[in-house]
N, C-alpha and C positions, 0 to 999 in steps of 0.2 A: 253565180258561177261564171267561169270564163268559157266562152264558146267561140269556135272558129267559124268564120264566114266563108269558108273555102268553097262550099257548094255554090253559093250565090256568085262569088267571084268567077268561078270556073264557068258557070252558066253565061254570065255576061261576056266573058272572053271566048266562049265557044270551045272550051276544052273538056275532055272527058278524063276519067280516072286513068285509063290506059295510056293516053297521050302524056299526061302529067307524070305518070310513073316512068315512062320511057325517057322523058326529057330530064327528069331529076335523078333517075336511078334509085328511087325510093320504091320499095315493094308496092305492088298494086293494092294488096290487102291493107297496107298501112295508109295509103292515100284514101281508100274507100272508108276506112274507120275514121279518118280525120274529117272527111266530108260529112259523115253521119254523126259526128261528135260522139263517137263511141270510144275514142282513144282515152286511156287513163292519163297519159302524159305525152307531151310533144318535146322532141329534142330541139334545142336552139339551132343546131346544124340543119335539121330538116326544114324548120321554119324559114331559115335564111335562104336555103336553096329554092324553096317554093316561092318566096317573095321575089327572088332574082328572076326566076323563069317566068313568073306571071307579071313581072314588072310592077310589083306592089311597092310603093315608096314609103309607107308608114305602117308599122305594126298595128296601129289603131284601125287600119282598113281591114286587117285580117282577123283580129281578135276583138271580141266585144264582151262586156259584162252584162249578164242578164240575171234578174232576181231568180232565186231558186223557187220552183213550184212546190208549195207546201203539200200538194197531193201526191208527190212522188216519194 
């Protein structure tokens, strides 16, 4: 499955969900869901805004593929 590395990136850059929400104008709840990988889908527009604000140069830094856990 695809997973966002948003929580790790934000921790490294010392951002919190509220700050990112204000900087991107994306709802705080949406940012939080993305951080927790609970979002069912991500819009390209939101990902682009987040990448720009957090100065992420490659989508590979933000999204990773992990094997599905058979126990889930």
